[in-house]
C-alpha positions as CSV (number, residue, x, y, z in Angstrom):
1,M,117.1,75.6,150.0
2,K,120.8,76.5,150.1
3,L,121.3,74.9,146.7
4,L,118.4,76.9,145.3
5,Q,119.8,80.1,146.7
6,A,123.2,79.4,145.2
7,L,121.7,78.7,141.8
8,L,119.7,82.0,141.9
9,A,122.8,83.9,142.8
10,L,124.7,82.3,139.9
11,F,121.8,83.0,137.6
12,S,121.6,86.7,138.6
13,C,125.4,87.1,138.2
14,A,125.1,86.0,134.5
15,F,123.2,89.3,133.8
16,L,125.6,91.6,135.5
17,P,127.3,94.0,133.1
18,L,130.8,93.2,132.0
19,F,133.6,95.1,133.7
20,A,134.5,98.2,131.7
21,A,138.2,99.2,131.3
22,D,139.1,102.7,132.3
23,L,141.9,105.2,132.8
24,S,143.5,103.0,135.5
25,D,144.3,100.4,132.9
26,L,146.3,102.8,130.7
27,T,149.8,104.1,130.9
28,Y,150.6,107.4,129.3
29,T,153.2,110.1,128.9
30,T,152.9,113.8,128.5
31,T,155.3,115.8,126.3
32,N,154.9,119.5,125.4
33,G,151.4,119.5,126.8
34,E,150.2,116.5,124.7
35,V,149.4,113.0,126.0
36,T,150.4,109.8,124.3
37,I,148.8,106.5,125.3
38,A,151.8,104.3,125.8
39,D,150.4,101.0,127.1
40,C,147.4,99.2,128.4
41,D,147.1,96.4,131.0
42,T,146.6,93.2,129.0
43,T,144.0,92.1,131.6
44,A,141.7,95.0,130.7
45,S,138.4,93.8,129.4
46,G,135.0,95.0,128.0
47,E,134.5,98.4,126.6
48,L,137.1,101.2,126.8
49,V,136.6,104.9,126.2
50,I,139.9,106.7,126.0
51,P,139.4,110.2,127.5
52,D,140.2,113.2,125.3
53,I,141.8,115.0,128.3
54,I,144.1,113.6,130.9
55,E,145.4,115.8,133.6
56,G,144.3,118.9,131.6
57,N,146.2,117.9,128.5
58,P,144.7,116.6,125.2
59,V,145.3,113.0,124.2
60,T,146.8,113.2,120.6
61,R,148.6,109.9,119.9
62,I,148.4,106.1,120.3
63,R,151.9,104.8,120.6
64,D,153.4,101.8,118.8
65,Y,151.9,98.5,120.2
66,A,150.0,100.4,122.9
67,F,147.1,97.9,123.0
68,R,149.0,94.8,121.8
69,H,147.7,91.5,123.2
70,C,144.7,93.3,125.0
71,S,142.7,90.2,124.0
72,S,139.8,90.9,126.4
73,L,138.8,94.4,125.1
74,T,135.6,94.3,123.0
75,S,135.2,97.9,122.1
76,I,137.4,100.9,122.0
77,T,136.5,104.6,121.5
78,I,139.3,106.8,120.4
79,P,138.8,110.6,121.2
80,D,138.6,113.2,118.5
81,S,141.8,114.8,119.8
82,V,143.9,111.8,118.5
83,T,145.7,112.4,115.2
84,S,147.9,109.3,114.8
85,I,147.8,105.6,115.6
86,G,151.2,104.0,115.9
87,L,152.7,100.8,114.5
88,G,150.8,97.7,115.7
89,G,148.7,99.9,117.9
90,F,145.9,97.3,118.3
91,H,147.9,94.2,117.3
92,D,146.3,90.9,118.4
93,C,143.1,92.5,120.0
94,I,141.4,89.3,119.1
95,N,138.0,90.1,120.8
96,L,137.7,93.6,119.5
97,T,134.5,93.8,117.6
98,S,134.2,97.6,117.0
99,I,136.4,100.6,117.2
100,T,135.8,104.3,116.4
101,I,138.6,106.1,114.6
102,P,138.0,109.9,114.8
103,D,138.1,112.3,111.9
104,G,141.3,113.9,113.1
105,V,143.5,110.8,112.5
106,T,145.8,111.4,109.6
107,S,148.0,108.3,109.8
108,I,147.5,104.7,110.8
109,G,150.7,102.8,111.4
110,D,151.7,99.5,109.8
111,W,150.0,96.4,111.2
112,A,147.8,98.6,113.4
113,F,144.9,96.1,113.5
114,Y,146.8,93.0,112.6
115,N,145.0,89.8,113.8
116,C,141.9,91.6,115.2
117,T,140.0,88.4,114.2
118,N,136.6,89.6,115.6
119,L,136.6,93.0,114.0
120,T,133.6,93.0,111.7
121,N,133.5,96.5,110.3
122,I,135.4,99.8,110.5
123,T,135.2,103.3,109.0
124,I,138.4,105.0,108.0
125,P,138.0,108.8,108.3
126,D,138.5,111.1,105.3
127,S,141.6,112.6,107.0
128,V,143.7,109.5,106.2
129,T,145.6,109.6,102.9
130,S,147.3,106.2,103.0
131,I,146.7,102.8,104.4
132,G,150.0,101.2,105.5
133,L,151.5,97.8,105.5
134,G,149.4,95.0,106.8
135,V,147.0,97.3,108.7
136,F,144.0,94.8,108.5
137,H,146.0,91.6,107.9
138,D,144.2,88.5,109.3
139,C,141.1,90.5,110.2
140,T,139.2,87.3,109.3
141,N,135.7,88.5,110.3
142,L,135.9,91.9,108.6
143,T,133.0,92.0,106.2
144,N,132.7,95.6,105.3
145,I,135.1,98.6,105.1
146,K,134.9,102.0,103.5
147,I,138.1,103.4,102.2
148,P,137.8,107.2,102.0
149,D,138.3,109.2,98.8
150,S,141.3,110.9,100.4
151,V,143.4,107.7,100.2
152,T,145.9,107.6,97.4
153,S,147.7,104.3,98.1
154,I,147.0,100.9,99.6
155,G,150.0,99.3,101.2
156,D,151.5,95.8,101.0
157,H,149.3,93.1,102.6
158,T,146.8,95.6,103.9
159,F,143.8,93.3,103.6
160,D,145.7,90.0,103.4
161,N,143.6,87.0,104.5
162,C,140.5,89.1,105.2
163,I,138.5,85.9,104.3
164,S,135.1,87.4,105.1
165,L,135.4,90.5,103.0
166,T,132.8,90.3,100.2
167,S,133.2,93.7,98.6
168,I,135.3,96.8,98.7
169,T,135.4,100.0,96.7
170,I,138.8,101.4,95.8
171,P,138.6,105.2,95.6
172,E,139.4,107.0,92.3
173,G,142.3,108.8,93.8
174,V,144.3,105.6,94.5
175,T,147.4,105.3,92.2
176,S,149.0,102.1,93.6
177,I,148.0,98.8,95.2
178,G,150.8,97.1,97.2
179,K,151.9,93.5,96.9
180,G,149.6,91.0,98.6
181,A,147.1,93.8,99.3
182,F,144.1,91.6,98.9
183,Q,145.7,88.2,99.0
184,S,143.5,85.3,100.1
185,C,140.3,87.4,100.3
186,S,138.5,84.3,99.4
187,K,134.9,85.7,99.4
188,L,135.7,88.7,97.3
189,T,133.8,88.3,94.0
190,S,134.5,91.5,92.1
191,I,136.6,94.6,92.2
192,T,136.9,97.7,90.2
193,I,140.4,99.2,89.6
194,P,140.1,103.0,89.1
195,E,141.6,104.8,86.1
196,G,144.4,106.3,88.1
197,V,146.0,103.0,89.3
198,T,149.3,102.7,87.5
199,S,150.8,99.8,89.5
200,I,149.7,96.6,91.3
201,G,152.2,94.7,93.4
202,K,153.1,91.1,93.3
203,G,150.3,88.7,94.4
204,A,147.9,91.5,95.1
205,F,144.9,89.3,94.4
206,Q,146.5,85.9,94.7
207,S,144.3,83.1,96.0
208,C,141.1,85.2,95.8
209,I,139.3,82.0,94.8
210,S,135.9,83.6,94.3
211,L,137.1,86.6,92.3
212,T,135.5,86.4,88.9
213,S,135.5,90.0,87.7
214,I,138.3,92.6,87.8
215,T,137.0,95.7,86.1
216,F,139.7,98.1,84.8
217,M,138.6,101.7,84.3
218,G,141.9,102.9,82.9
219,A,144.9,101.6,80.8
220,A,146.7,98.5,81.8
221,P,148.8,99.1,85.0
222,T,152.2,97.6,85.5
223,V,151.8,94.4,87.6
224,G,154.1,92.1,89.6
225,D,154.2,88.4,89.4
226,D,151.2,86.2,90.3
227,V,148.9,89.2,90.8
228,F,145.9,87.2,89.8
229,S,147.2,83.7,90.5
230,G,144.5,81.5,92.0
231,V,141.5,83.6,91.2
232,A,138.3,81.9,90.1
233,D,138.4,79.8,87.0
234,G,137.4,81.8,83.9
235,A,137.8,85.1,85.8
236,E,137.4,88.0,83.4
237,A,138.8,91.5,83.2
238,P,136.1,93.9,81.9
239,V,138.0,96.7,80.2
240,S,136.9,100.2,79.2
241,N,137.2,100.3,75.4
242,E,139.2,103.5,75.4
243,F,142.1,101.5,76.8
244,V,141.6,98.3,74.9
245,D,144.9,98.4,73.1
246,S,146.9,98.7,76.3
247,F,145.6,95.3,77.5
248,R,146.0,93.5,74.2
249,L,149.5,92.1,75.0
250,I,148.8,88.4,74.1
251,G,145.5,88.0,72.2
252,N,142.6,88.1,74.6
253,N,144.7,87.2,77.6
254,W,146.4,89.5,80.1
255,N,148.2,88.4,83.2
256,G,146.3,85.2,83.3
257,L,142.9,86.8,82.9
258,T,140.4,86.6,80.1
259,L,139.9,90.1,78.8
260,D,136.2,90.9,78.6
261,W,135.5,94.0,76.5
262,I,132.4,96.0,77.1
263,L,132.1,96.1,73.3
264,T,132.4,93.3,70.8
265,W,133.5,94.0,67.2
266,T,134.5,92.5,63.9
267,T,137.2,93.8,61.6
268,T,136.8,93.6,57.8
269,N,139.2,95.1,55.3
270,S,140.9,97.0,58.1
271,E,137.6,98.6,59.2
272,V,135.9,97.9,62.6
273,T,132.2,97.4,63.1
274,I,130.8,97.4,66.7
275,T,128.5,94.4,66.9
276,D,127.5,94.2,70.5
277,C,127.7,95.8,74.0
278,K,127.3,94.2,77.4
279,T,123.8,95.0,78.6
280,N,125.2,95.7,82.1
281,A,127.2,98.7,80.7
282,S,126.2,101.8,82.6
283,G,126.8,105.6,82.7
284,E,128.8,107.3,80.0
285,L,130.5,105.3,77.2
286,V,133.0,106.5,74.7
287,I,133.3,104.4,71.5
288,P,137.0,104.5,70.6
289,A,137.9,105.9,67.2
290,T,140.3,103.0,66.6
291,I,140.6,99.5,67.8
292,E,143.8,97.5,67.3
293,G,145.0,100.3,65.0
294,N,141.9,100.1,62.7
295,P,139.2,102.8,62.4
296,V,135.8,102.2,63.9
297,T,133.5,103.0,60.9
298,S,130.2,101.4,61.7
299,I,127.8,100.4,64.5
300,G,125.9,97.2,63.6
301,A,122.2,96.3,63.9
302,D,121.0,95.9,67.6
303,A,124.6,96.6,68.8
304,F,123.4,98.5,71.9
305,A,119.9,97.1,72.1
306,S,118.5,97.0,75.7
307,C,121.5,98.6,77.2
308,V,119.1,100.3,79.6
309,R,121.7,101.7,82.0
310,L,123.7,103.7,79.4
311,T,123.1,107.4,79.9
312,S,125.5,108.9,77.3
313,I,127.4,107.6,74.4
314,T,130.1,109.3,72.2
315,I,130.3,108.3,68.6
316,P,133.7,109.1,66.9
317,D,133.9,111.0,63.7
318,S,135.1,107.9,62.0
319,V,131.7,106.3,62.2
320,T,129.7,106.6,58.9
321,S,126.9,104.2,59.4
322,I,124.6,103.0,62.3
323,G,122.5,99.9,61.8
324,T,118.9,99.0,62.3
325,S,117.7,99.3,66.0
326,A,121.3,99.9,67.0
327,F,120.2,101.8,70.2
328,W,116.7,100.3,70.5
329,D,115.3,100.4,74.1
330,C,118.2,102.3,75.6
331,S,115.7,103.8,77.9
332,S,118.1,105.8,80.0
333,L,120.1,107.2,77.0
334,T,119.7,111.0,77.0
335,S,122.8,112.2,75.2
336,I,124.3,110.9,71.9
337,I,127.4,112.9,71.2
338,F,128.4,112.9,67.5
339,Q,132.0,114.0,66.9
340,G,131.6,114.0,63.1
341,A,129.0,114.5,60.4
342,A,125.7,112.7,60.4
343,P,126.1,109.0,59.6
344,T,123.6,107.0,57.6
345,V,121.2,105.2,60.0
346,G,118.9,102.2,59.8
347,I,115.2,101.9,60.8
348,N,114.5,102.5,64.5
349,A,118.1,103.2,65.2
350,F,117.2,105.3,68.3
351,S,113.7,103.9,69.0
352,G,113.0,103.7,72.7
353,V,115.7,106.0,74.0
354,A,114.9,108.4,76.8
355,D,112.2,111.0,76.2
356,G,113.9,114.3,75.1
357,A,117.1,112.5,74.1
358,E,119.5,114.9,72.3
359,A,121.9,114.5,69.5
360,L,124.8,116.8,70.5
361,V,126.7,117.8,67.3
362,T,129.4,120.3,66.5
363,I,128.5,123.6,64.7
364,E,130.5,122.7,61.6
365,N,128.6,119.4,61.2
366,Q,125.2,120.7,62.2
367,V,123.9,121.1,58.6
368,S,124.5,117.4,57.9
369,F,121.9,116.4,60.5
370,G,119.0,118.1,58.7
371,E,117.7,121.3,57.1
372,S,116.2,122.7,60.3
373,C,118.9,121.3,62.6
374,E,116.2,120.7,65.1
375,K,115.1,117.0,64.6
376,W,117.1,114.1,63.3
377,N,116.0,110.5,63.5
378,N,113.6,111.3,66.4
379,L,116.4,113.1,68.3
380,T,116.5,116.7,69.3
381,V,119.5,118.2,67.6
382,R,121.5,120.6,69.7
383,S,124.9,122.1,69.2
384,S,127.6,120.9,71.6
385,E,129.3,124.3,71.1
386,P,128.1,127.8,72.0
387,P,126.3,129.6,69.2
388,P,128.1,132.3,67.3
389,Q,127.9,135.9,68.7
390,S,125.1,138.2,67.6
391,L,126.0,141.3,65.5
392,E,125.3,143.5,68.4
393,V,127.7,141.6,70.6
394,Q,130.3,141.6,67.9
395,L,130.0,145.4,67.4
396,A,130.2,146.0,71.2
397,Q,133.3,143.8,71.3
398,M,134.9,145.8,68.4
399,T,134.1,149.1,70.1
400,A,135.6,147.8,73.4
401,E,138.8,146.7,71.5
402,R,139.0,150.1,69.7
403,D,138.6,152.0,73.0
404,A,141.3,149.8,74.6
405,A,143.7,150.4,71.7
406,I,143.2,154.2,72.0
407,A,143.7,154.0,75.8
408,E,146.9,152.0,75.2
409,R,148.1,154.5,72.6
410,D,147.5,157.5,74.9
411,A,149.3,155.7,77.6
412,R,152.4,155.1,75.4
413,F,152.8,158.6,73.9
414,T,152.9,162.1,75.3
415,E,150.4,164.7,74.3
416,D,153.1,166.7,72.4
417,Q,154.0,163.6,70.4
418,I,150.3,163.1,69.4
419,H,149.9,166.8,68.5
420,A,153.0,166.5,66.3
421,M,151.0,164.4,63.9
422,S,148.3,167.0,63.4
423,A,147.9,168.9,60.0
424,D,149.4,172.4,59.5
425,S,146.4,174.4,58.2
426,T,148.1,176.9,55.8
427,I,146.4,177.6,52.5
428,G,147.8,179.9,49.8
429,M,147.1,181.5,46.4
430,N,149.0,180.5,43.3
431,D,150.1,182.8,40.4
432,E,146.8,182.3,38.6
433,G,144.9,183.6,41.6
434,N,143.4,180.3,42.5
435,V,143.4,178.7,46.0
436,E,146.1,176.1,46.1
437,I,146.5,173.5,48.8
438,K,149.9,171.8,49.1
439,I,150.0,168.6,51.2
440,N,153.3,167.4,52.4
441,F,153.6,163.8,53.9
442,F,156.2,162.8,56.5
443,E,157.0,159.4,57.9
444,S,158.4,158.4,61.3
445,A,159.3,155.2,63.2
446,D,159.7,156.8,66.6
447,L,157.3,159.8,66.7
448,V,160.4,162.1,67.1
449,T,162.2,162.2,63.8
450,F,160.0,162.7,60.7
451,A,161.3,162.5,57.1
452,P,159.4,163.7,54.0
453,F,158.4,161.3,51.3
454,T,156.7,161.6,47.9
455,V,153.2,160.3,47.5
456,A,151.8,159.4,44.1
457,P,148.0,159.2,44.6
458,E,146.4,156.2,43.0
459,S,143.2,158.1,42.7
460,V,141.8,161.6,43.4
461,S,138.0,162.0,43.9
462,V,135.4,164.3,45.4
463,V,133.0,162.6,47.9
464,D,130.3,164.7,49.6
465,G,132.4,167.8,49.0
466,N,135.5,166.3,50.3
467,I,138.7,165.8,48.3
468,C,139.9,162.2,48.7
469,L,143.3,161.0,47.9
470,E,143.9,157.2,47.8
471,F,147.4,155.8,48.0
472,T,149.3,152.8,49.3
473,P,151.0,153.6,52.6
474,K,154.7,152.9,53.1
475,D,156.1,150.7,55.9
476,A,156.7,153.5,58.4
477,A,155.0,153.1,61.8
478,F,153.5,156.7,61.8
479,F,152.6,159.3,59.2
480,R,151.6,163.0,59.4
481,F,150.9,165.6,56.8
482,R,151.0,169.4,56.4
483,I,148.8,171.7,54.4
484,E,150.5,174.8,52.9
């Protein structure tokens, strides 16, 4: 019976909740009314919720190495009041499976989560702008992480040896990737390098043995040694065609990668024909006007056939012909932007594009797309520029400009100066008894001093009872006349 009681007691103990760490396990300091967590008892275990207020003061900082070697902690909640996590803050917390980083954190120190081998996922708040040196180094069970759009740089060895990481999205705002940043991420199969990245450090993707696709959205960045050393055999670098020339350093090979263009082309007599497009191409695609220094003049038959994920394509003004079924079954293609005049097209060139697909053309090239400029090769033609202003709008604009000019003139000159330009209405009789009108002309550059000058009318006429003198004005800025 005693044995049975002992077994029952042991069995019941197995279901008791784990001990939760609390404030008594923490050491902290208070400076200027703000609390810094300085240390934690390495024997603390289970879940820990760091309070947001200690002794009436907000907790704002996790000091360097504050939780280092706290290997029995499984979960940590950081309060919203915390704004910074220090160097190696959670170094070697090997049983930590989850941690909540609040939105107020702006900086995460180097090596902050180094060797947290059981950490499986973590969300970095939008307030963080850079991820420092080795922050997630050796987080071997980390499978998923979201880098916020606010981040502009990824430091050296940040994700080094994260061997369970299968995918990661680098935000568009990132401009640099540090050396060894993704080294030995052996399950990473593909990665997209945003357009803004201008430098990649030494060995950044070294020994990523499953990495088969590195997509570059921009021009070729500067790279250190061995950046792609040890990636999967035959790994390819899909490259946006706008930046094709920047990658063509040695044939089709760049930094040990086989370059994989979205477009395929041939060059004959120094003219390029687009012959194919990868069917997984998606979104907006701009066909470059030149490739390898030669103009792109034609799009071949079936070149974009079944590219069902393309939504918009821009055709440069250098293209003069489009082949049969060139865009056949591009069912998501709604916008074809023509930068030049209408090219010649083959049968069914745009058959199967999205309902209501439009050909966006410039005003100066609109006529070349058809008499009515409404339909062309089954596409609705629409100007990519605003229509010219109506006559009413033009007249209103001219009136407004005139009124503005008068207002500007009135603001520049005094009333006396303006009156000084008026006619002197004196009319006399000549010796023959006829009414004689003498008109004297004066010129002035300053509206103060006027000098007389002789005018030889080019013509004299009577229009609706009015005597009209037509003459070529001189170069003076202002004129007035006097009638005697």
